[in-house]
C-alpha positions as CSV (number, residue, x, y, z in Angstrom):
1,V,-29.1,-14.8,-26.5
2,D,-28.3,-12.0,-24.7
3,D,-27.6,-9.5,-27.2
4,H,-31.0,-10.5,-28.7
5,L,-32.7,-10.0,-25.4
6,M,-30.9,-6.4,-24.8
7,G,-32.1,-5.3,-28.6
8,I,-28.8,-5.4,-29.7
9,T,-28.5,-3.7,-33.2
10,H,-24.7,-3.6,-34.0
11,V,-21.8,-5.7,-32.9
12,V,-18.6,-4.1,-33.0
13,R,-15.2,-6.4,-32.3
14,G,-12.2,-7.3,-33.5
15,A,-11.1,-8.5,-37.2
16,E,-10.1,-11.8,-36.0
17,Y,-13.4,-12.7,-35.4
18,L,-14.9,-12.0,-38.8
19,S,-14.5,-15.8,-39.8
20,S,-17.4,-16.8,-37.1
21,S,-19.6,-14.4,-38.1
22,P,-21.3,-17.1,-40.4
23,K,-21.7,-19.3,-37.4
24,Y,-23.5,-16.5,-35.6
25,N,-25.8,-16.0,-38.4
26,L,-26.9,-19.6,-38.3
27,L,-28.1,-19.1,-34.9
28,Y,-30.2,-16.2,-35.4
29,Q,-31.8,-17.8,-38.2
30,A,-32.8,-20.9,-36.0
31,F,-34.1,-18.7,-33.8
32,G,-36.2,-16.6,-36.3
33,W,-34.1,-13.3,-35.3
34,E,-33.1,-10.4,-37.0
35,I,-29.5,-10.8,-37.5
36,P,-27.4,-7.5,-36.0
37,T,-25.1,-5.6,-38.5
38,Y,-21.5,-6.6,-37.8
39,V,-18.7,-3.9,-37.7
40,H,-15.1,-5.8,-37.7
41,C,-12.2,-3.5,-36.5
42,A,-8.8,-3.7,-38.0
43,S,-6.2,-4.3,-35.5
44,V,-4.2,-1.7,-33.5
45,M,-0.7,-2.2,-34.3
46,I,2.2,-1.6,-32.0
47,N,6.2,-1.9,-32.5
48,D,7.4,-4.3,-29.8
49,P,10.6,-2.6,-28.2
50,A,11.9,-6.2,-27.1
51,T,12.0,-7.7,-30.8
52,G,12.0,-4.8,-33.1
53,S,8.6,-6.3,-34.9
54,V,5.1,-4.9,-35.1
55,R,2.6,-6.8,-33.6
56,K,-1.3,-6.5,-32.5
57,M,-1.6,-4.6,-29.4
58,S,-2.8,-6.6,-26.6
59,K,-2.7,-6.3,-23.0
60,R,-0.9,-9.5,-22.3
61,H,2.2,-8.2,-23.9
62,G,2.1,-5.5,-21.3
63,D,0.5,-2.9,-24.0
64,P,-1.0,-0.3,-21.8
65,S,-4.6,-0.1,-21.3
66,Y,-6.8,3.1,-20.5
67,E,-6.0,2.8,-16.8
68,D,-2.4,2.4,-17.3
69,L,-2.3,5.9,-19.8
70,M,-4.2,7.6,-16.9
71,A,-1.6,6.3,-14.4
72,Q,1.1,7.6,-16.5
73,G,0.2,11.1,-16.5
74,Y,-2.5,11.3,-19.6
75,L,-5.8,13.0,-19.8
76,S,-8.9,11.4,-20.9
77,Q,-9.9,14.0,-23.1
78,A,-6.3,13.1,-24.9
79,V,-6.4,9.4,-24.7
80,V,-9.9,9.7,-26.0
81,N,-9.3,11.8,-28.9
82,Y,-6.2,10.0,-30.2
83,V,-7.5,6.5,-29.7
84,A,-10.5,7.8,-31.8
85,L,-8.5,8.3,-34.7
86,L,-7.1,5.0,-34.6
87,G,-8.7,3.0,-37.6
88,W,-11.4,5.9,-38.1
89,A,-11.1,9.5,-39.8
90,P,-13.6,12.1,-40.0
91,H,-14.5,13.6,-43.7
92,G,-15.6,16.6,-45.4
93,A,-15.1,19.7,-43.8
94,L,-13.5,18.2,-40.8
95,A,-11.0,15.7,-42.8
96,E,-8.0,18.2,-41.6
97,Q,-9.2,18.4,-37.9
98,E,-7.2,17.0,-35.0
99,F,-8.7,17.6,-32.2
100,F,-12.2,17.0,-31.1
101,T,-14.4,16.8,-27.8
102,M,-16.3,13.8,-27.0
103,E,-19.5,15.5,-28.4
104,Q,-17.6,16.3,-31.5
105,L,-16.9,13.1,-31.8
106,I,-20.4,11.6,-31.2
107,A,-21.6,13.8,-34.0
108,A,-19.0,13.1,-36.5
109,F,-18.7,9.0,-36.1
110,D,-20.1,6.9,-38.7
111,I,-19.2,3.3,-39.1
112,G,-18.6,3.8,-43.0
113,H,-15.1,5.5,-42.8
114,I,-13.8,2.9,-40.2
115,S,-10.5,1.9,-41.7
116,K,-9.9,-1.8,-43.4
117,S,-6.5,-1.4,-42.8
118,P,-4.5,-2.0,-39.4
119,S,-3.6,1.2,-37.4
120,A,-0.5,1.9,-35.8
121,F,-0.3,3.1,-31.8
122,D,2.2,5.9,-32.0
123,L,3.1,6.9,-28.5
124,D,4.8,10.2,-30.1
125,K,1.5,11.0,-31.5
126,L,0.1,10.5,-28.1
127,N,2.4,12.5,-26.5
128,Y,1.6,15.3,-29.0
129,F,-2.0,14.9,-28.1
130,N,-1.6,15.0,-24.4
131,A,0.9,18.0,-24.5
132,A,-1.8,20.0,-26.8
133,Y,-4.6,19.0,-24.5
134,L,-2.2,20.5,-21.5
135,R,-1.5,23.5,-22.9
136,S,-5.2,24.4,-23.6
137,M,-6.3,24.0,-19.9
138,E,-7.2,27.0,-18.2
139,P,-4.0,27.9,-15.9
140,Q,-5.9,27.2,-12.6
141,A,-7.1,24.0,-13.9
142,F,-3.5,22.8,-14.8
143,A,-2.2,23.9,-11.5
144,Q,-4.9,22.0,-10.0
145,A,-3.9,19.1,-11.9
146,A,-0.4,19.7,-11.6
147,A,-0.1,20.2,-8.0
148,P,0.4,16.7,-6.8
149,Y,3.0,16.1,-9.0
150,I,4.6,19.5,-8.3
151,R,4.7,18.3,-4.6
152,Q,6.2,14.9,-5.2
153,A,9.5,16.6,-5.9
154,V,8.7,20.7,-4.2
155,T,7.6,19.7,-0.6
156,N,8.8,23.2,0.6
157,P,5.6,24.9,1.6
158,A,7.2,28.4,0.6
159,Y,7.4,27.8,-3.0
160,D,4.0,28.8,-4.8
161,V,2.7,25.8,-6.6
162,S,0.8,28.1,-8.9
163,A,3.9,29.8,-10.1
164,I,5.8,26.5,-10.7
165,A,2.6,25.2,-12.8
166,A,2.6,28.1,-14.9
167,L,6.4,27.6,-16.0
168,L,5.2,23.8,-16.7
169,Q,2.3,24.2,-18.7
170,A,3.6,24.9,-22.3
171,R,6.7,22.8,-21.6
172,C,5.7,19.1,-20.4
173,E,3.9,16.2,-22.4
174,R,3.0,13.8,-19.5
175,L,1.7,15.0,-16.1
176,T,4.2,12.5,-14.9
177,D,7.0,14.2,-16.3
178,I,6.8,17.3,-13.7
179,P,8.6,16.0,-10.7
180,E,11.9,15.6,-12.7
181,K,11.5,18.7,-14.3
182,V,10.9,20.5,-10.8
183,D,13.2,18.6,-8.4
184,F,15.9,21.4,-8.3
185,F,13.6,23.9,-6.2
186,D,13.7,21.5,-3.3
187,A,17.4,20.8,-3.3
188,L,20.2,22.4,-5.8
189,P,21.5,19.2,-7.7
190,Q,25.4,18.7,-7.7
191,Y,26.7,19.8,-11.1
192,S,30.0,20.2,-12.7
193,V,31.2,24.2,-13.9
194,E,31.0,22.3,-17.4
195,L,27.6,23.3,-17.5
196,F,28.4,27.1,-17.6
197,T,29.8,26.8,-21.1
198,N,27.3,27.5,-23.7
199,K,28.4,28.6,-27.2
200,K,24.8,30.0,-28.1
201,S,25.0,32.3,-25.0
202,K,28.9,33.0,-25.6
203,T,29.8,31.9,-21.9
204,N,32.5,29.8,-20.3
205,P,33.6,29.6,-16.6
206,E,35.4,32.7,-17.1
207,V,32.7,34.6,-18.6
208,S,30.5,33.1,-15.9
209,R,32.6,34.3,-12.9
210,A,32.3,37.8,-14.5
211,M,28.7,37.6,-14.9
212,L,28.3,36.5,-11.3
213,E,30.4,38.6,-9.7
214,A,28.3,41.2,-10.9
215,A,24.7,39.5,-10.7
216,I,24.9,39.4,-7.1
217,P,25.3,42.9,-5.5
218,A,22.8,43.7,-8.1
219,L,20.1,41.6,-6.9
220,S,21.0,42.3,-3.6
221,A,20.2,45.7,-4.3
222,L,16.5,45.0,-5.2
223,D,13.8,46.8,-3.0
224,Q,11.4,44.1,-3.9
225,W,11.6,40.8,-5.2
226,T,9.6,40.7,-8.3
227,Q,9.7,39.3,-11.9
228,E,9.7,42.6,-13.0
229,G,12.2,43.7,-10.6
230,I,14.4,40.9,-11.5
231,H,14.0,41.2,-15.2
232,N,15.1,45.0,-15.0
233,A,18.0,45.0,-13.0
234,L,19.6,42.2,-15.3
235,V,18.5,43.6,-18.3
236,Q,20.3,46.9,-17.3
237,L,23.1,45.1,-15.9
238,A,23.5,43.0,-19.5
239,A,23.7,46.6,-21.0
240,Q,25.9,48.2,-18.6
241,L,28.2,45.2,-18.9
242,E,28.1,45.5,-22.6
243,V,27.0,42.0,-23.0
244,K,23.6,39.9,-24.8
245,N,20.8,39.4,-22.2
246,A,22.0,35.6,-22.6
247,T,25.3,35.9,-21.6
248,L,24.4,37.0,-18.5
249,M,21.0,34.8,-17.8
250,W,22.8,31.9,-18.7
251,P,24.9,31.6,-15.8
252,V,22.4,33.0,-13.3
253,R,20.3,30.1,-14.1
254,I,22.9,27.7,-14.1
255,A,23.7,28.5,-10.6
256,A,20.3,28.8,-9.3
257,A,19.2,25.4,-10.8
258,G,22.2,23.2,-11.3
259,K,20.4,22.4,-14.8
260,A,21.1,23.0,-18.3
261,V,17.3,22.4,-19.2
262,T,14.8,23.8,-16.8
263,P,10.9,24.9,-16.9
264,G,11.2,28.6,-17.5
265,G,14.5,30.9,-17.5
266,A,16.7,32.7,-15.1
267,I,14.0,35.6,-14.0
268,E,11.4,32.9,-13.2
269,I,13.6,30.6,-11.6
270,C,15.0,33.7,-9.2
271,Q,11.6,35.0,-8.3
272,I,9.9,31.4,-7.0
273,L,13.3,30.5,-5.0
274,G,13.2,34.1,-3.4
275,R,15.8,36.6,-2.6
276,E,17.9,34.8,0.0
277,E,17.8,31.2,-1.8
278,T,18.4,32.8,-5.2
279,L,21.5,34.8,-3.7
280,R,23.0,31.6,-1.6
281,R,23.1,29.8,-4.9
282,L,24.5,32.3,-7.3
283,T,27.4,32.9,-4.2
284,L,27.8,29.0,-4.5
285,G,28.1,28.7,-8.1
286,L,30.6,32.1,-7.9
287,S,32.7,30.2,-5.2
288,M,32.3,26.9,-7.7
289,L,34.2,29.3,-10.2
290,Q,36.7,30.9,-8.3
291,G,38.2,27.5,-6.7
């Protein structure tokens, strides 16, 4: 009755309600009302990590809702874009297009291209969409969105949130990934001298010791602590030492961050940390290698 009084012309619902459609049709006919168009959508399936089996996606099983995904660091545009392509596909000139604005989705959608087969909710694919949307944001907008997550881990007001955000924009899939990526700015984590060994950079503890012994005075002598100044000093030093840039940059980054994987390289990290903190950390790293 409510549907009729509201002028509902199309009823979109899950395929499990298909069997009840004849009953609804009989009720419409009994009232002498026009029967609406039914659109029955196939289920969205998900791989259950607890059982290893594939089942229908359901909040009763703890599967995420839209609000849950927002809380997990996904952007609304990315979720809408990804979910729109579950069980429906654009056609014609748009057949190969992946990314759509809401306006484009509205213009392109038609019920004739809804799939009759179940679709699979793939978290990796959603992460791919979200990362792409994060990268496409204006830097200022990304910095604003990332700031609360950065400040969860980086509480020192001396560190520039915008500068840290610039390192992250191309390197995170979800906003909630940010805190663990940048926590080393506030406090240098405990790390092993084994991190100074990197086959690709041709470093080991002995080589790293020599690199830090040369890098500390070179950086101490800088007149201005800028990315350009740090870059030029380290590149020139690598040339003087007759080593590849990576052979010098790797131990500097490890000593500065205490991590093998960081957003940004040695130059960016040192610039954000500032002269005093950078030299303190490099000196500490050198002491570890000497000890």
